C-alpha positions as CSV (number, residue, x, y, z in Angstrom):
1,M,4.0,15.0,-20.3
2,P,6.0,13.7,-17.2
3,S,9.7,13.5,-17.6
4,S,11.6,10.2,-17.5
5,P,13.4,9.5,-14.2
6,R,17.1,9.9,-14.6
7,V,19.6,7.1,-13.7
8,G,23.3,7.6,-13.5
9,V,25.5,5.0,-15.2
10,A,29.2,4.7,-14.3
11,C,30.7,1.7,-16.1
12,P,34.2,1.4,-17.7
13,R,33.1,-1.5,-20.0
14,P,31.7,-0.1,-23.2
15,G,29.6,-3.1,-24.1
16,E,28.1,-3.4,-20.6
17,R,27.5,0.3,-20.4
18,A,25.7,0.4,-23.7
19,A,23.5,-2.6,-22.7
20,I,22.6,-0.9,-19.4
21,C,21.7,2.3,-21.1
22,D,19.5,0.5,-23.7
23,W,17.7,-1.4,-21.0
24,L,17.0,1.8,-19.1
25,R,15.7,3.6,-22.2
26,T,13.4,0.7,-23.1
27,A,12.0,0.7,-19.5
28,G,11.3,4.5,-19.6
29,F,14.3,5.8,-17.8
30,E,16.8,8.4,-19.0
31,P,20.4,7.2,-18.6
32,V,23.1,9.8,-17.7
33,L,26.7,8.8,-18.2
34,L,28.9,9.6,-15.3
35,V,32.7,10.1,-15.6
36,D,33.4,10.3,-11.9
37,A,31.8,11.3,-8.6
38,C,32.7,15.0,-9.1
39,F,30.8,14.9,-12.4
40,V,27.6,14.4,-10.5
41,S,27.8,17.7,-8.6
42,T,29.5,19.8,-11.3
43,E,28.2,18.6,-14.7
44,V,24.8,17.0,-14.1
45,T,22.2,19.8,-14.3
46,G,18.4,19.8,-14.3
47,R,16.5,17.1,-12.5
48,P,18.4,15.1,-9.9
49,L,19.4,11.5,-10.5
50,L,17.1,8.9,-9.1
51,L,19.9,6.5,-8.5
52,V,23.3,5.4,-9.8
53,V,24.3,2.1,-11.4
54,A,28.1,1.7,-11.1
55,D,30.9,-0.8,-11.6
56,A,31.9,-2.2,-8.2
57,S,35.5,-1.4,-8.9
58,L,34.7,2.3,-9.0
59,L,32.8,2.4,-5.7
60,T,35.4,3.5,-3.2
61,S,34.2,5.3,-0.1
62,P,35.0,8.8,-1.5
63,F,33.2,7.8,-4.8
64,I,30.1,6.7,-2.9
65,A,30.1,9.9,-0.8
66,G,30.4,12.0,-4.0
67,L,27.5,10.2,-5.6
68,R,25.3,10.8,-2.6
69,K,26.3,14.5,-2.2
70,G,23.1,16.5,-1.8
71,D,21.0,13.3,-1.3
72,P,22.4,10.9,1.4
73,N,19.6,8.4,0.6
74,R,20.3,8.2,-3.1
75,P,20.4,4.4,-4.0
76,V,23.5,3.0,-5.6
77,L,23.5,-0.3,-7.4
78,A,26.9,-2.0,-7.8
79,V,27.7,-4.4,-10.7
80,G,30.5,-6.8,-10.0
81,D,31.9,-10.3,-10.2
82,E,31.1,-13.1,-7.9
83,G,33.4,-13.2,-4.8
84,D,34.2,-9.5,-5.1
85,P,36.2,-8.6,-1.9
86,N,34.4,-5.2,-1.7
87,E,30.9,-6.7,-1.6
88,K,30.8,-6.7,2.3
89,M,32.0,-3.1,2.4
90,L,29.4,-2.0,-0.1
91,A,26.7,-3.8,1.9
92,R,27.6,-1.7,5.0
93,K,27.1,1.4,2.9
94,D,23.7,0.3,1.7
95,V,24.9,-0.4,-1.8
96,S,23.0,-3.3,-3.4
97,F,25.3,-5.7,-5.3
98,H,24.4,-7.4,-8.6
99,V,26.6,-10.2,-9.8
100,R,27.6,-10.6,-13.4
101,P,26.4,-11.7,-15.9
102,L,23.9,-8.9,-15.6
103,D,20.2,-9.8,-16.0
104,E,18.0,-7.2,-17.6
105,K,14.8,-8.0,-15.7
106,A,16.6,-8.0,-12.3
107,L,18.3,-4.7,-13.0
108,I,15.2,-3.0,-14.2
109,L,13.3,-4.4,-11.2
110,A,15.9,-2.9,-8.8
111,V,15.7,0.5,-10.6
112,S,11.9,0.4,-10.6
113,L,11.8,-0.2,-6.8
114,A,14.1,2.7,-6.3
115,N,11.8,4.8,-8.5
116,A,8.8,3.8,-6.4
117,E,10.7,4.7,-3.3
118,G,11.3,8.2,-4.6
119,R,7.6,8.8,-5.2
120,S,5.5,9.5,-2.1
121,M,2.7,6.9,-2.1
122,R,1.5,7.7,1.4
123,R,-1.3,10.3,1.2
124,S,-2.7,9.9,4.7
125,E,-1.3,10.1,8.2
126,R,0.9,7.2,9.3
127,R,0.2,5.5,12.6
128,I,3.1,4.3,14.8
129,V,2.2,0.8,16.0
130,P,3.7,-1.0,19.1
131,R,5.9,-3.3,17.0
132,L,3.1,-5.7,16.1
133,A,4.4,-9.2,15.4
134,T,3.9,-10.4,11.9
135,T,5.2,-13.1,9.5
136,I,6.1,-12.7,5.8
137,E,7.0,-15.7,3.7
138,G,7.9,-17.6,6.8
139,E,10.2,-14.9,8.2
140,A,9.4,-13.2,11.5
141,A,8.9,-9.5,11.2
142,V,7.3,-6.5,13.1
143,L,5.2,-3.7,11.9
144,I,6.6,-0.2,12.7
145,D,4.0,2.1,11.2
146,V,0.9,1.8,9.0
147,S,-1.2,4.1,6.8
148,N,-4.3,3.7,4.7
149,E,-1.9,3.1,1.7
150,G,0.8,0.9,3.1
151,L,3.2,0.0,5.9
152,R,6.7,-0.1,7.2
153,L,8.1,-3.3,8.8
154,E,11.3,-4.6,10.1
155,V,12.8,-8.0,9.2
156,G,15.3,-9.7,11.5
157,S,18.1,-10.3,9.0
158,N,19.6,-9.3,5.6
159,A,19.0,-12.9,4.4
160,G,15.3,-12.7,5.2
161,A,15.0,-9.4,3.4
162,K,16.7,-10.7,0.3
163,R,14.2,-13.5,0.1
164,L,11.3,-11.1,-0.1
165,S,9.4,-11.2,-3.3
166,P,8.3,-8.0,-5.1
167,Q,4.8,-8.9,-3.9
168,F,4.1,-10.8,-0.6
169,V,1.5,-11.4,2.1
170,V,1.9,-9.9,5.6
171,H,0.2,-12.1,8.2
172,V,-1.1,-9.9,11.0
173,P,-2.4,-12.0,14.0
174,L,-4.2,-8.9,15.4
175,L,-6.3,-8.7,12.3
176,K,-6.5,-12.5,12.0
177,M,-5.8,-12.2,8.3
178,G,-3.1,-11.9,5.6
179,V,-2.7,-8.6,3.8
180,P,-1.2,-8.6,0.3
181,V,1.3,-5.9,-0.3
182,Q,3.9,-4.7,-2.9
183,R,7.5,-4.1,-1.9
184,V,8.5,-0.5,-2.5
185,W,11.9,-0.2,-0.8
186,V,14.4,-2.2,1.4
187,K,17.2,-0.6,3.5
188,S,19.3,-1.5,6.5
189,A,17.8,-0.3,9.8
190,A,19.7,2.0,12.1
191,T,20.4,-0.4,14.8
192,P,23.6,-1.0,16.8
193,A,24.0,-4.5,15.5
194,G,23.2,-3.4,12.0
195,Q,21.5,-6.8,11.3
196,K,17.9,-5.7,10.9
197,V,16.4,-4.5,7.7
198,Q,13.4,-2.3,7.1
199,C,11.0,-2.6,4.2
200,G,8.3,-0.3,2.9
201,A,5.3,-1.7,1.0
202,S,2.1,-0.5,-0.5
203,L,-1.3,-2.2,0.0
204,L,-2.5,-4.4,-2.8
205,A,-5.7,-5.7,-1.1
206,S,-8.9,-4.9,-3.0
207,D,-11.6,-6.8,-1.1
208,E,-13.8,-4.7,1.2
209,R,-13.3,-6.8,4.4
210,T,-9.5,-6.6,4.3
211,L,-9.5,-2.8,3.4
212,R,-11.9,-2.1,6.3
213,A,-9.8,-4.0,8.8
214,W,-6.7,-2.3,7.6
215,Q,-8.2,1.1,7.8
216,R,-9.2,0.4,11.4
217,L,-5.6,-0.6,12.1
218,A,-4.3,2.6,10.5
219,D,-6.8,4.9,12.1
220,P,-5.1,6.8,15.0
221,T,-8.5,7.5,16.7
222,T,-9.2,3.8,17.4
223,G,-7.1,3.9,20.5
224,R,-4.2,1.8,21.7
225,L,-3.5,-1.4,19.8
226,V,-3.4,-4.4,22.1
227,A,-3.7,-8.1,21.5
228,A,-6.9,-9.8,22.4
229,P,-7.0,-10.8,26.1
230,Q,-6.4,-14.5,26.8
231,A,-9.1,-16.2,28.8
232,K,-7.8,-17.4,32.2
233,P,-8.2,-21.1,32.7
234,A,-10.7,-22.2,35.4
235,K,-9.3,-23.6,38.6
236,V,-10.1,-27.3,39.1
237,G,-10.4,-28.4,42.7
238,H,-10.6,-31.9,44.1
239,D,-14.0,-32.6,42.7
240,G,-13.4,-30.5,39.5
241,L,-17.1,-29.8,38.7
242,L,-17.8,-27.2,41.4
243,D,-14.8,-25.0,40.6
244,R,-15.5,-25.1,36.9
245,M,-19.2,-24.1,37.5
246,S,-18.1,-21.3,39.8
247,S,-15.7,-19.9,37.2
248,M,-18.4,-20.0,34.5
249,I,-20.9,-18.2,36.7
250,S,-18.4,-15.5,37.8
251,N,-17.3,-14.8,34.2
252,T,-20.8,-14.6,32.7
253,P,-22.0,-11.0,32.2
254,I,-25.4,-10.2,33.6
255,V,-27.5,-8.4,31.1
256,G,-31.1,-7.4,30.4
257,S,-33.7,-7.0,33.1
258,L,-31.5,-8.8,35.7
259,A,-28.5,-6.5,35.4
260,H,-29.7,-4.0,38.0
261,L,-30.0,-6.6,40.8
262,P,-27.3,-6.9,43.4
263,W,-26.0,-10.3,42.3
264,R,-22.3,-9.5,42.8
265,G,-20.4,-8.2,45.8
266,R,-22.9,-9.7,48.2
267,S,-22.3,-12.7,50.4
């Protein structure tokens, strides 16, 4: 029988702490009460913590560093009051902020997404793509890499990432279709400006046409990914008709029994 994922809970408010632990148990998680950051590395034994839910007032820089000791990517969820002056600092340290009063569904969703991020869903080779332009829920984005099971993309702003639904459609012009996916994780991208946000998602498509198109996109043996070439407009001279006809003739491939004749390159 698989063990329940463990979630650290650091909250000085007894009622709120009890509610968070009850919600976690109901959702299939094992809450682990944390006294301080040192408690994580000295007292927590056995399976590592999936993530930590903590009161924003506790999350100083040393506390966050202690919580992530041994796992720099361990998610930390802050619970605080609206207008908390530390919210911006926490955002810079990739700590998601949840405003009181705490909502059970929102908290469990955030914990579940972190749980999904911890499980490796990709079972096939990922393919780096040349930053293919896409749109998601009206927000411009670019694909970074793809696999048969999912994708990684980059959104241009934190605001755009926060608007992402748990499930959304990625519109890929190269495929001329929209691909439904499920959000797995969201984190700030390592860029100088620090404004871009990366998102990982797993494929939800079940129809054969979409799956085949996506597999061709994810297959590294299909060659370089390029956009479809744009047809050059025909030149129109003074009379118009002659130039249009010349362009049509020169762009028409010669096939069949006429292909071997010297039609081109001769005056």
